[in-house]
GUSEKOL-433967 format. One record per residue: residue number from 1; x, y, z of N, C-alpha, C in turn. Coordinates in steps of 0.02 Angstrom, whole numbers, plus 50000, padded with zeros to 5 digits. Example, Ala and Ser with C-alpha at 12.3 -4.5 7.8 and 13.67 -1.06 7.14 Angstrom:
PT  resi    n_X    n_Y    n_Z   ca_X   ca_Y   ca_Z    c_X    c_Y    c_Z
PT     1  50660  49716  50390  50615  49775  50390  50660  49835  50390
PT     2  50642  49888  50354  50684  49947  50357  50645  50002  50394
***
This chain:
PT  resi    n_X    n_Y    n_Z   ca_X   ca_Y   ca_Z    c_X    c_Y    c_Z
PT     1  57313  62584  55989  57327  62586  56027  57319  62671  56043
PT     2  57272  62669  56085  57240  62763  56096  57285  62782  56169
PT     3  57317  62822  56149  57364  62845  56200  57366  62924  56215
PT     4  57383  62940  56273  57397  63006  56318  57446  63033  56336
PT     5  57489  63076  56338  57521  63116  56351  57505  63174  56430
PT     6  57538  63177  56464  57507  63222  56524  57548  63257  56536
PT     7  57578  63336  56534  57616  63379  56555  57580  63459  56587
PT     8  57602  63475  56611  57579  63568  56635  57571  63607  56567
PT     9  57600  63568  56512  57614  63622  56482  57647  63585  56389
PT    10  57618  63610  56341  57636  63562  56291  57686  63606  56240
PT    11  57710  63604  56169  57758  63631  56134  57669  63703  56108
PT    12  57696  63758  56102  57761  63785  56090  57787  63788  56174
PT    13  57769  63793  56205  57801  63806  56256  57852  63771  56249
PT    14  57906  63816  56279  57980  63788  56262  57993  63741  56350
PT    15  58012  63697  56346  58078  63653  56401  58083  63570  56388
PT    16  58127  63554  56429  58147  63500  56421  58090  63434  56407
PT    17  58035  63457  56452  57991  63413  56464  57940  63405  56402
PT    18  57940  63474  56391  57900  63473  56333  57903  63446  56256
PT    19  57976  63476  56252  58014  63424  56178  58010  63353  56197
PT    20  58032  63320  56240  58014  63258  56242  57947  63225  56206
PT    21  57872  63272  56261  57836  63261  56236  57810  63240  56174
PT    22  57817  63290  56134  57832  63308  56056  57845  63252  56019
PT    23  57919  63227  56056  57964  63192  56004  57919  63112  56017
PT    24  57879  63115  56073  57876  63040  56090  57805  63032  56043
PT    25  57759  63088  56060  57711  63088  56028  57712  63055  55956
PT    26  57746  63106  55942  57765  63098  55849  57802  63017  55848
PT    27  57852  62980  55883  57849  62900  55866  57790  62858  55875
PT    28  57753  62880  55930  57677  62858  55923  57633  62853  55853
PT    29  57629  62920  55849  57582  62933  55745  57625  62890  55705
PT    30  57694  62871  55711  57714  62859  55678  57711  62757  55660
PT    31  57720  62755  55733  57674  62675  55761  57586  62641  55771
PT    32  57562  62700  55719  57503  62717  55704  57453  62731  55757
PT    33  57490  62717  55823  57431  62750  55883  57402  62823  55880
PT    34  57331  62792  55893  57297  62867  55912  57313  62905  55964
PT    35  57353  62972  55946  57401  63004  56036  57360  63072  56009
PT    36  57341  63081  56096  57318  63152  56121  57373  63174  56158
PT    37  57356  63232  56179  57390  63267  56212  57381  63307  56258
PT    38  57393  63313  56336  57343  63332  56398  57371  63387  56437
PT    39  57333  63455  56426  57412  63485  56478  57332  63554  56456
PT    40  57358  63601  56505  57335  63682  56534  57367  63725  56468
PT    41  57448  63706  56449  57441  63763  56422  57488  63724  56334
PT    42  57496  63785  56301  57501  63770  56243  57456  63751  56187
PT    43  57474  63724  56128  57419  63740  56079  57437  63693  56018
PT    44  57404  63656  55980  57402  63582  55944  57451  63608  55891
PT    45  57493  63583  55892  57560  63574  55836  57567  63564  55755
PT    46  57507  63508  55772  57520  63465  55701  57438  63432  55697
PT    47  57456  63381  55633  57360  63365  55640  57369  63324  55646
PT    48  57425  63255  55670  57417  63208  55697  57429  63192  55753
PT    49  57421  63238  55792  57405  63228  55873  57364  63284  55906
PT    50  57303  63282  55924  57266  63316  55955  57276  63363  56023
PT    51  57264  63401  56044  57287  63430  56110  57206  63443  56148
PT    52  57183  63383  56212  57139  63415  56252  57159  63488  56309
PT    53  57120  63522  56323  57138  63583  56349  57121  63582  56422
PT    54  57166  63578  56470  57137  63582  56531  57161  63634  56601
PT    55  57126  63687  56587  57154  63739  56595  57185  63734  56693
PT    56  57159  63704  56717  57206  63690  56771  57251  63629  56764
PT    57  57271  63601  56734  57320  63595  56714  57399  63606  56714
PT    58  57364  63683  56701  57424  63729  56699  57466  63732  56771
PT    59  57531  63754  56789  57579  63747  56820  57551  63832  56861
PT    60  57536  63859  56792  57561  63940  56806  57469  63944  56783
PT    61  57431  63919  56810  57358  63942  56834  57358  63988  56892
PT    62  57317  64048  56908  57309  64094  56950  57285  64028  56986
PT    63  57257  63998  57006  57212  63998  57047  57259  63912  57070
PT    64  57306  63888  57039  57371  63865  57048  57423  63881  57089
PT    65  57421  63928  57071  57481  63954  57092  57451  64010  57159
PT    66  57390  64015  57187  57376  64035  57248  57369  63986  57303
PT    67  57385  63923  57258  57347  63881  57325  57412  63827  57314
PT    68  57471  63845  57279  57553  63832  57287  57595  63853  57344
PT    69  57559  63931  57355  57580  63951  57402  57579  63930  57462
PT    70  57495  63926  57463  57499  63898  57529  57495  63828  57534
PT    71  57513  63774  57492  57533  63708  57483  57611  63744  57535
PT    72  57639  63789  57491  57741  63763  57520  57754  63803  57577
PT    73  57693  63840  57598  57706  63874  57701  57667  63831  57728
PT    74  57631  63739  57716  57639  63695  57744  57572  63683  57767
PT    75  57537  63727  57740  57463  63744  57743  57409  63724  57663
PT    76  57353  63671  57670  57309  63646  57640  57245  63721  57617
PT    77  57247  63730  57547  57217  63800  57570  57147  63765  57555
PT    78  57088  63813  57583  57037  63772  57577  57007  63772  57513
PT    79  57023  63808  57463  56995  63795  57402  57035  63706  57348
PT    80  57080  63683  57414  57103  63643  57379  57072  63570  57352
PT    81  57027  63541  57398  56985  63478  57354  56947  63513  57328
PT    82  56913  63583  57298  56876  63598  57266  56936  63593  57192
PT    83  56977  63639  57214  57024  63627  57145  57023  63549  57103
PT    84  57037  63505  57150  57055  63444  57137  56989  63385  57077
PT    85  56922  63449  57135  56885  63390  57101  56847  63431  57022
PT    86  56862  63468  57033  56871  63510  56954  56911  63459  56900
PT    87  56987  63467  56917  57037  63447  56873  57025  63359  56875
PT    88  56978  63341  56911  56951  63279  56929  56901  63246  56885
PT    89  56843  63303  56862  56809  63299  56810  56833  63296  56753
PT    90  56893  63363  56730  56917  63365  56659  56960  63314  56642
PT    91  56995  63260  56707  57033  63225  56663  56985  63179  56637
PT    92  56958  63147  56677  56902  63101  56638  56859  63125  56579
PT    93  56866  63191  56565  56860  63195  56483  56891  63187  56449
PT    94  56949  63224  56488  57001  63219  56417  57037  63168  56396
PT    95  57050  63105  56449  57044  63061  56446  57013  62982  56410
PT    96  56950  63030  56402  56899  62974  56407  56920  62928  56330
PT    97  56897  62851  56335  56901  62819  56277  57001  62795  56257
PT    98  57048  62838  56289  57116  62829  56297  57133  62735  56341
PT    99  57184  62749  56322  57174  62652  56345  57259  62672  56402
PT   100  57299  62718  56385  57369  62714  56407  57377  62803  56406
PT   101  57402  62813  56491  57398  62877  56496  57470  62889  56534
PT   102  57519  62925  56487  57582  62960  56499  57594  63010  56548
PT   103  57611  63018  56627  57618  63087  56644  57682  63098  56658
PT   104  57684  63129  56617  57758  63159  56650  57787  63224  56691
PT   105  57804  63198  56752  57829  63257  56796  57784  63262  56855
PT   106  57719  63275  56837  57643  63271  56876  57660  63263  56960
PT   107  57672  63183  56936  57691  63135  56988  57748  63147  57031
PT   108  57790  63184  57014  57850  63204  57012  57854  63268  57041
PT   109  57851  63298  57045  57856  63379  57075  57792  63416  57116
PT   110  57796  63453  57124  57752  63488  57187  57715  63550  57144
PT   111  57725  63567  57074  57712  63602  57026  57617  63631  57024
PT   112  57589  63578  57042  57523  63570  57037  57507  63517  57066
PT   113  57484  63537  57150  57474  63449  57200  57413  63440  57168
PT   114  57339  63475  57140  57307  63466  57145  57284  63416  57089
PT   115  57341  63439  57029  57337  63374  56969  57361  63315  57004
PT   116  57375  63306  57028  57431  63253  57076  57378  63215  57106
PT   117  57348  63235  57161  57286  63238  57193  57237  63200  57130
PT   118  57218  63230  57097  57148  63185  57060  57173  63155  57013
PT   119  57236  63148  57009  57266  63098  56944  57261  63018  56991
PT   120  57280  63045  57059  57294  62999  57108  57225  62956  57131
PT   121  57155  63004  57123  57061  62981  57139  57081  62940  57074
PT   122  57094  62965  57041  57042  62933  56970  57118  62838  56960
PT   123  57178  62830  56986  57205  62800  56968  57177  62716  56976
PT   124  57152  62664  56927  57119  62621  56947  57045  62626  56940
PT   125  57002  62683  56934  56935  62684  56930  56924  62661  56873
PT   126  56847  62646  56864  56849  62599  56793  56813  62628  56755
PT   127  56859  62631  56709  56858  62676  56615  56922  62723  56637
PT   128  56952  62726  56672  57027  62759  56680  57063  62751  56653
PT   129  57110  62760  56628  57166  62703  56551  57222  62696  56615
PT   130  57258  62666  56586  57342  62639  56639  57396  62681  56648
PT   131  57360  62674  56692  57442  62748  56702  57515  62723  56692
PT   132  57550  62775  56642  57643  62762  56651  57661  62822  56693
PT   133  57679  62830  56749  57690  62882  56769  57801  62919  56742
PT   134  57808  62953  56712  57838  62954  56690  57904  63010  56735
PT   135  57940  63001  56772  58009  63041  56801  58045  63085  56787
PT   136  58045  63127  56775  58110  63180  56742  58165  63210  56827
PT   137  58103  63225  56853  58125  63275  56906  58109  63247  56994
PT   138  58130  63227  57008  58114  63236  57086  58107  63281  57139
PT   139  58038  63305  57154  58050  63353  57219  58082  63348  57270
PT   140  58078  63264  57292  58086  63256  57352  58156  63224  57368
PT   141  58215  63237  57313  58261  63208  57336  58312  63265  57303
PT   142  58295  63306  57286  58333  63386  57268  58312  63420  57332
PT   143  58393  63455  57381  58384  63531  57425  58341  63568  57417
PT   144  58360  63602  57316  58313  63640  57319  58231  63665  57326
PT   145  58200  63598  57342  58121  63606  57351  58096  63584  57418
PT   146  58164  63556  57461  58149  63512  57510  58098  63594  57564
PT   147  58120  63676  57582  58084  63697  57618  58007  63706  57604
PT   148  58011  63672  57538  57930  63676  57514  57883  63602  57511
PT   149  57900  63553  57534  57897  63486  57547  57879  63472  57618
PT   150  57813  63447  57602  57788  63464  57697  57757  63378  57709
PT   151  57778  63342  57771  57752  63292  57783  57664  63292  57786
PT   152  57622  63220  57748  57586  63229  57751  57562  63220  57667
PT   153  57470  63211  57680  57441  63260  57618  57446  63326  57596
PT   154  57427  63341  57544  57442  63296  57484  57547  63273  57459
PT   155  57572  63320  57493  57648  63318  57488  57662  63212  57454
PT   156  57660  63183  57510  57671  63121  57529  57638  63078  57454
PT   157  57597  63120  57431  57573  63084  57345  57628  63075  57301
PT   158  57692  63118  57291  57755  63141  57260  57823  63072  57295
PT   159  57784  63017  57351  57850  63001  57380  57796  62943  57429
PT   160  57775  62922  57376  57711  62825  57378  57704  62815  57311
PT   161  57722  62727  57310  57711  62708  57263  57637  62677  57234
PT   162  57614  62709  57188  57553  62733  57178  57516  62625  57156
PT   163  57468  62595  57169  57454  62545  57161  57421  62516  57081
PT   164  57457  62487  57040  57458  62456  56965  57469  62512  56929
PT   165  57527  62566  56942  57552  62587  56906  57625  62559  56860
PT   166  57636  62590  56790  57720  62560  56801  57771  62639  56807
PT   167  57816  62619  56820  57869  62676  56841  57904  62683  56811
PT   168  57935  62738  56771  57981  62743  56750  58030  62816  56747
PT   169  58099  62818  56737  58125  62870  56761  58182  62880  56701
PT   170  58210  62927  56711  58245  62939  56615  58316  62908  56629
PT   171  58334  62917  56669  58405  62883  56694  58427  62831  56741
PT   172  58474  62812  56733  58511  62774  56822  58506  62788  56866
PT   173  58529  62858  56885  58539  62898  56942  58449  62904  56941
PT   174  58392  62929  56914  58333  62941  56930  58301  62877  56946
PT   175  58316  62816  56937  58293  62765  56962  58323  62742  57032
PT   176  58380  62746  57050  58400  62751  57112  58380  62798  57170
PT   177  58396  62842  57134  58342  62911  57187  58277  62894  57185
PT   178  58222  62862  57136  58186  62850  57161  58141  62764  57174
PT   179  58173  62725  57178  58176  62653  57180  58196  62680  57290
PT   180  58249  62726  57305  58273  62736  57386  58187  62775  57398
PT   181  58174  62832  57367  58100  62882  57382  58045  62839  57400
PT   182  58047  62774  57371  57975  62771  57345  57978  62672  57405
PT   183  58047  62669  57419  58031  62593  57451  58052  62553  57400
PT   184  58070  62547  57351  58033  62495  57262  58109  62474  57245
PT   185  58109  62417  57223  58180  62370  57211  58189  62402  57151
PT   186  58248  62389  57093  58265  62461  57060  58240  62418  57007
PT   187  58210  62353  56989  58173  62330  56932  58105  62335  56892
PT   188  58082  62360  56966  58023  62385  56969  58004  62452  56929
PT   189  58063  62484  56917  58065  62547  56895  58100  62554  56827
PT   190  58074  62568  56789  58101  62556  56724  58134  62593  56689
PT   191  58192  62589  56648  58257  62668  56653  58221  62671  56556
PT   192  58218  62732  56559  58181  62741  56465  58202  62826  56453
PT   193  58279  62817  56425  58326  62880  56388  58286  62918  56353
PT   194  58296  63008  56357  58277  63036  56311  58341  63015  56266
PT   195  58320  63039  56194  58339  63053  56137  58335  63107  56100
PT   196  58381  63087  56036  58385  63136  55993  58380  63137  55928
PT   197  58336  63197  55907  58320  63181  55844  58347  63209  55770
PT   198  58383  63176  55762  58464  63152  55694  58431  63206  55657
PT   199  58387  63201  55626  58380  63232  55544  58343  63327  55580
PT   200  58319  63324  55634  58319  63399  55652  58381  63435  55672
PT   201  58415  63401  55712  58476  63407  55739  58536  63463  55670
PT   202  58528  63408  55645  58565  63425  55579  58556  63448  55515
PT   203  58479  63442  55507  58444  63501  55475  58441  63467  55402
PT   204  58437  63367  55401  58452  63335  55344  58399  63342  55299
PT   205  58437  63341  55248  58365  63363  55163  58344  63280  55186
PT   206  58290  63298  55130  58253  63233  55154  58254  63190  55091
PT   207  58318  63178  55067  58341  63145  55004  58396  63110  55068
PT   208  58439  63138  55113  58462  63102  55148  58421  63047  55190
PT   209  58372  63084  55206  58320  63009  55279  58334  62971  55220
PT   210  58305  62980  55176  58294  62914  55142  58344  62874  55112
PT   211  58375  62890  55086  58458  62846  55081  58471  62820  55153
PT   212  58456  62859  55222  58468  62832  55293  58462  62781  55297
PT   213  58376  62802  55282  58317  62730  55292  58301  62670  55246
PT   214  58334  62699  55212  58356  62614  55166  58395  62596  55150
PT   215  58465  62604  55168  58557  62586  55188  58535  62568  55270
PT   216  58506  62600  55311  58501  62567  55381  58579  62617  55401
PT   217  58589  62674  55362  58659  62690  55411  58670  62730  55481
PT   218  58602  62706  55503  58613  62721  55601  58648  62670  55609
PT   219  58641  62611  55602  58671  62544  55617  58744  62534  55615
PT   220  58776  62586  55565  58852  62578  55556  58890  62626  55619
PT   221  58925  62575  55626  58970  62585  55681  59071  62561  55664
PT   222  59106  62609  55626  59101  62679  55595  59073  62658  55533
PT   223  59056  62710  55541  59027  62740  55456  59077  62783  55414
PT   224  59099  62741  55363  59148  62784  55332  59143  62800  55265
PT   225  59150  62849  55264  59110  62901  55217  59191  62924  55136
PT   226  59166  62913  55053  59212  62902  55039  59176  62953  54963
PT   227  59203  63003  54955  59146  63035  54918  59183  63045  54874
PT   228  59177  63004  54787  59215  63019  54754  59187  62962  54679
PT   229  59192  63006  54642  59171  62959  54567  59200  62896  54562
PT   230  59135  62847  54511  59207  62775  54514  59226  62781  54454
PT   231  59284  62791  54478  59337  62775  54405  59397  62761  54448
PT   232  59452  62720  54404  59477  62676  54424  59558  62722  54466
PT   233  59572  62807  54450  59603  62819  54494  59580  62853  54577
PT   234  59533  62843  54576  59490  62834  54661  59520  62766  54697
PT   235  59560  62724  54667  59561  62668  54703  59524  62623  54721
PT   236  59454  62632  54725  59410  62609  54769  59409  62524  54789
PT   237  59453  62491  54737  59438  62436  54756  59476  62443  54830
PT   238  59523  62456  54846  59572  62461  54890  59537  62464  54957
PT   239  59476  62553  54963  59438  62521  55022  59382  62474  55028
PT   240  59369  62421  54965  59317  62378  55005  59364  62316  55002
PT   241  59411  62299  55012  59458  62265  55008  59467  62270  55087
PT   242  59485  62343  55092  59503  62361  55195  59451  62353  55238
PT   243  59360  62364  55211  59339  62355  55234  59332  62292  55279
PT   244  59328  62253  55203  59328  62177  55223  59352  62161  55273
PT   245  59406  62172  55306  59453  62187  55362  59447  62208  55422
PT   246  59414  62274  55417  59393  62293  55465  59333  62275  55503
PT   247  59294  62240  55461  59241  62203  55499  59264  62147  55555
PT   248  59312  62115  55558  59336  62102  55580  59339  62104  55647
PT   249  59367  62176  55662  59368  62211  55719  59296  62246  55727
PT   250  59266  62262  55696  59193  62319  55701  59154  62273  55652
PT   251  59103  62259  55656  59065  62187  55626  59007  62206  55599
PT   252  59009  62286  55621  58936  62347  55616  58966  62398  55545
PT   253  59031  62405  55532  59074  62441  55500  59040  62428  55411
PT   254  59044  62519  55402  59007  62509  55321  59044  62571  55292
PT   255  59027  62562  55231  59078  62607  55166  59000  62653  55117
PT   256  59020  62712  55137  58965  62747  55077  59028  62777  55009
PT   257  59022  62766  54960  59038  62799  54908  58998  62830  54861
PT   258  58991  62906  54875  58946  62959  54843  58937  62945  54771
PT   259  59006  62966  54744  58983  62977  54684  58939  62942  54624
PT   260  58926  62946  54559  58890  62916  54509  58982  62893  54463
PT   261  58952  62858  54403  59004  62846  54376  59048  62899  54331
PT   262  59115  62870  54318  59161  62947  54281  59111  62964  54241
PT   263  59095  63049  54184  59059  63049  54142  59106  63036  54071
PT   264  59152  63033  54083  59202  63065  54006  59229  62989  54004
PT   265  59249  62939  54017  59285  62872  54004  59204  62809  54011
PT   266  59216  62804  53944  59193  62724  53942  59219  62677  53959
PT   267  59264  62683  53980  59295  62614  54045  59270  62602  54130
PT   268  59226  62684  54129  59224  62671  54196  59173  62645  54233
PT   269  59103  62617  54178  59071  62591  54196  59065  62523  54180
PT   270  59142  62486  54151  59154  62416  54163  59214  62432  54239
PT   271  59237  62472  54262  59270  62491  54308  59199  62473  54400
PT   272  59157  62496  54379  59086  62492  54421  59094  62429  54422
PT   273  59062  62408  54344  59043  62320  54348  59110  62285  54420
PT   274  59169  62296  54408  59210  62255  54413  59221  62280  54479
PT   275  59166  62328  54536  59204  62342  54591  59140  62297  54611
PT   276  59059  62285  54575  58997  62265  54601  59021  62185  54610
PT   277  59087  62178  54559  59087  62110  54566  59118  62086  54625
PT   278  59190  62116  54643  59201  62138  54682  59177  62106  54772
PT   279  59140  62165  54771  59080  62191  54828  59043  62134  54843
PT   280  59012  62075  54798  58979  62028  54794  59040  61963  54817
PT   281  59089  61972  54795  59146  61911  54823  59181  61917  54910
PT   282  59160  61971  54906  59181  61967  54983  59137  61990  55026
PT   283  59076  61957  54986  58983  61974  55039  58989  62053  55073
PT   284  59011  62091  55038  58984  62148  55066  58911  62194  55045
PT   285  58865  62145  55031  58820  62184  54980  58779  62211  55034
PT   286  58795  62195  55087  58737  62275  55164  58798  62297  55182
PT   287  58865  62305  55159  58903  62333  55211  58933  62379  55151
PT   288  58930  62377  55090  58962  62453  55021  58920  62458  54994
PT   289  58911  62511  54997  58848  62556  54973  58878  62610  54930
PT   290  58860  62598  54844  58870  62629  54797  58803  62681  54789
PT   291  58809  62758  54824  58756  62794  54811  58712  62782  54745
PT   292  58762  62757  54667  58767  62754  54591  58695  62709  54627
PT   293  58686  62667  54640  58632  62605  54630  58576  62636  54644
PT   294  58566  62674  54689  58520  62736  54714  58469  62793  54671
PT   295  58528  62809  54638  58509  62878  54592  58554  62871  54547
PT   296  58530  62897  54484  58539  62913  54422  58590  62986  54439
PT   297  58575  63016  54469  58603  63100  54452  58647  63107  54498
PT   298  58692  63165  54484  58733  63206  54545  58703  63199  54619
PT   299  58691  63170  54658  58689  63207  54722  58707  63282  54735
PT   300  58653  63310  54765  58641  63402  54777  58722  63410  54833
PT   301  58731  63466  54855  58785  63498  54892  58757  63456  54971
PT   302  58697  63473  54969  58696  63483  55030  58658  63397  55072
PT   303  58660  63366  55016  58653  63288  55029  58708  63247  55046
PT   304  58765  63276  55026  58858  63253  55025  58857  63297  55101
PT   305  58847  63357  55103  58867  63372  55195  58856  63361  55239
PT   306  58768  63332  55219  58740  63281  55277  58769  63209  55276
PT   307  58792  63199  55217  58825  63125  55234  58910  63140  55289
PT   308  58939  63193  55296  58972  63210  55323  58992  63206  55382
PT   309  58923  63257  55382  58900  63250  55474  58873  63187  55506
PT   310  58845  63129  55448  58831  63096  55472  58881  63029  55511
PT   311  58930  63040  55455  58988  63003  55441  59043  62983  55507
PT   312  59082  62926  55541  59121  62927  55564  59200  62984  55536
PT   313  59233  62915  55492  59279  62944  55466  59283  62972  55378
PT   314  59321  63001  55363  59321  62994  55292  59390  62953  55259
PT   315  59357  62895  55185  59432  62858  55201  59455  62883  55114
PT   316  59483  62891  55090  59509  62945  55030  59575  62882  54995
PT   317  59574  62814  54957  59645  62790  54954  59646  62812  54879
PT   318  59643  62865  54834  59666  62889  54777  59741  62875  54760
PT   319  59724  62845  54706  59799  62855  54668  59826  62912  54654
PT   320  59786  62949  54620  59773  63003  54593  59760  63075  54615
PT   321  59719  63125  54635  59693  63191  54633  59741  63281  54637
PT   322  59716  63309  54602  59732  63356  54580  59732  63391  54654
PT   323  59662  63406  54686  59675  63472  54733  59662  63397  54806
PT   324  59600  63375  54802  59581  63313  54849  59527  63391  54907
PT   325  59472  63403  54884  59438  63442  54920  59383  63406  54971
PT   326  59397  63326  54952  59349  63292  55057  59390  63317  55098
PT   327  59460  63316  55076  59489  63342  55156  59496  63393  55189
PT   328  59467  63432  55131  59436  63498  55184  59350  63505  55198
PT   329  59323  63443  55165  59277  63435  55192  59252  63405  55255
PT   330  59317  63371  55260  59275  63339  55324  59333  63347  55373
PT   331  59383  63385  55350  59433  63440  55429  59356  63496  55448
PT   332  59316  63522  55373  59310  63569  55430  59227  63523  55461
PT   333  59221  63462  55462  59171  63421  55465  59201  63400  55540
PT   334  59269  63420  55548  59266  63395  55618  59289  63294  55613
PT   335  59315  63283  55566  59301  63220  55556  59377  63170  55564
PT   336  59402  63109  55574  59454  63070  55571  59474  63084  55485
PT   337  59541  63068  55487  59541  63071  55396  59600  63020  55380
PT   338  59576  62960  55321  59645  62937  55313  59623  62920  55259
PT   339  59702  62957  55225  59695  62939  55145  59740  62936  55138
PT   340  59764  62886  55069  59826  62903  55029  59867  62957  55039
PT   341  59953  62916  55029  60006  62977  55037  60013  62959  54988
PT   342  59971  63028  54943  60012  63066  54876  60022  63127  54896
PT   343  60060  63192  54833  60077  63249  54887  60019  63286  54883
PT   344  59973  63283  54836  59914  63363  54823  59885  63319  54913
PT   345  59880  63263  54955  59824  63246  54984  59873  63250  55049
PT   346  59925  63243  55036  60003  63271  55092  59995  63344  55119
PT   347  60001  63370  55065  59989  63449  55073  59923  63499  55107
PT   348  59901  63448  55066  59801  63479  55126  59815  63441  55189
PT   349  59835  63390  55218  59828  63352  55268  59882  63372  55318
PT   350  59957  63384  55291  59999  63411  55345  59984  63333  55399
PT   351  59997  63342  55471  60028  63320  55514  59948  63305  55540
PT   352  59902  63325  55527  59848  63303  55562  59787  63244  55519
PT   353  59830  63210  55472  59782  63151  55431  59828  63093  55448
PT   354  59793  63038  55445  59831  62953  55463  59841  62945  55388
PT   355  59890  62925  55364  59912  62908  55285  59920  62846  55287
PT   356  59920  62806  55222  59925  62743  55198  59952  62755  55120
PT   357  60002  62702  55100  60017  62708  55015  59960  62675  54999
PT   358  59925  62690  54949  59876  62666  54895  59895  62602  54865
PT   359  59967  62587  54877  59958  62496  54862  59969  62468  54937
PT   360  59976  62494  54983  59962  62457  55060  59903  62399  55047
PT   361  59948  62364  55086  59910  62287  55118  59851  62300  55146
PT   362  59780  62308  55105  59713  62313  55150  59716  62281  55232
PT   363  59736  62237  55220  59745  62185  55304  59768  62258  55337
PT   364  59841  62281  55333  59855  62349  55372  59830  62403  55381
PT   365  59788  62444  55300  59755  62486  55330  59710  62486  55363
PT   366  59670  62424  55369  59604  62397  55419  59640  62417  55479
PT   367  59699  62379  55500  59735  62395  55543  59738  62465  55594
PT   368  59752  62491  55542  59766  62574  55551  59703  62628  55562
PT   369  59657  62580  55519  59598  62633  55534  59553  62616  55621
PT   370  59561  62569  55628  59523  62524  55674  59562  62542  55766
PT   371  59641  62546  55737  59710  62550  55803  59658  62638  55782
PT   372  59662  62670  55757  59645  62757  55775  59562  62761  55795
PT   373  59529  62736  55782  59446  62726  55799  59435  62700  55871
PT   374  59485  62656  55889  59490  62638  55944  59507  62692  56005
PT   375  59527  62718  56008  59557  62766  56038  59507  62840  56034
PT   376  59453  62815  56002  59429  62915  55991  59373  62881  56032
PT   377  59342  62922  56100  59302  62920  56131  59247  62926  56098
PT   378  59255  63011  56043  59189  63006  56030  59185  62975  55971
PT   379  59203  62949  55936  59173  62900  55900  59127  62862  55931
PT   380  59158  62816  55980  59131  62786  56037  59067  62773  56034
PT   381  59039  62864  56055  59007  62899  56079  58949  62922  56027
PT   382  58980  62939  55970  58926  62957  55922  58872  62888  55885
PT   383  58941  62823  55879  58917  62757  55845  58839  62756  55910
PT   384  58871  62745  55967  58819  62700  56014  58767  62788  56022
PT   385  58763  62834  56013  58696  62859  56010  58660  62857  55937
PT   386  58689  62826  55876  58640  62818  55824  58617  62759  55847
PT   387  58633  62722  55902  58607  62650  55872  58570  62641  55955
PT   388  58580  62681  55988  58516  62687  56050  58479  62766  56087
PT   389  58504  62800  56046  58470  62867  56077  58434  62914  56037
PT   390  58435  62901  55965  58368  62912  55931  58321  62913  55957
PT   391  58286  62967  55927  58224  62966  55955  58158  62867  55925
PT   392  58199  62855  55866  58174  62790  55837  58181  62730  55886
PT   393  58238  62727  55899  58281  62711  55942  58250  62676  55996
PT   394  58257  62740  56017  58221  62736  56111  58142  62721  56088
PT   395  58087  62720  56065  58008  62715  56057  58036  62635  56040
PT   396  58046  62615  55999  58073  62552  55971  58111  62498  56042
PT   397  58161  62521  56065  58184  62474  56100  58139  62490  56193
PT   398  58106  62558  56208  58109  62570  56279  58031  62581  56260
PT   399  58007  62635  56227  57946  62640  56232  57869  62590  56230
PT   400  57895  62571  56163  57854  62515  56122  57844  62456  56177
PT   401  57893  62441  56211  57877  62385  56247  57846  62379  56323
PT   402  57807  62468  56311  57777  62476  56371  57731  62481  56362
PT   403  57692  62477  56294  57621  62461  56293  57602  62375  56270
***
């Protein structure tokens, strides 16, 4: 489809709505739509979507600011109709051959009422795209704008239901406010949250992104990290058996074992084969991931650091360690730590770590992990974020159905 997103400004102008537009446009392009931004200020920041500049759409355009000063005082300026006509013509040109136009905040706020009026006049006219009105903020429901709003045209455009449009609010609060303001049933207003760009927020490596997508790690809840080489002393079989029991409580639980086969003992390859056989016996092929299956090389430190940022907990069941560096890495990453009760790990973790015997019953260890995580609100919120609030999930669950 051919899509356009309209706002007063777009990146590199800094703002919450501007950032949302950029992320939404990127997801639309990834879904193979043709995307155009329409704004008064900003510049084309990517080869994947174009920018149609409409100078009068800018909330800070001198002519718009002059008109707003009059409107804020309750007077419709003499030049208002001319501004509307100019904007109408410019919008028709900018939105030519567009199927759906997403108008962000321009029908919610009074920052450019000439733009609002022009869009209202164009709504439903032949050849103009279907309108989706996206409401981040509502001028009529906040006390700070009340002195600048007045009864009648054009202010009432911000509190009337336009025919044939789709109404979208960014939260349940905005949905309730908008429903009351427009006199609509709640179900007439779609709630589409904003999202988080995990790759950008964490500055994830390209290799991490490939692993994350290939193994669908964002669907894990919890994601347990076991950053060790594949040698018998790491006791990885306990981690697999524990995961089997843990999935009775957390069906989406996943385990990632990061290391390659230990390089200095031929028996390690046999141990790896036994682990793969055990994984198959337990039916954990989609839940227990050995990154040795994904690459023959050592993973760079930056990728390991990324995995700590993505994980919900460290699980370290080693029978023997000389030091226990993963304890320190998990601690600086603010991860809950579950580890074997052996002297080097006890020395590092002290009272801040949850311990178990390396010979413990896997069901008991799973219960220990489950009980600890179930009372951690940060784990529950992080898991919900990965499954619901990444931009990829927001697009798939909410935006794509609008089209």
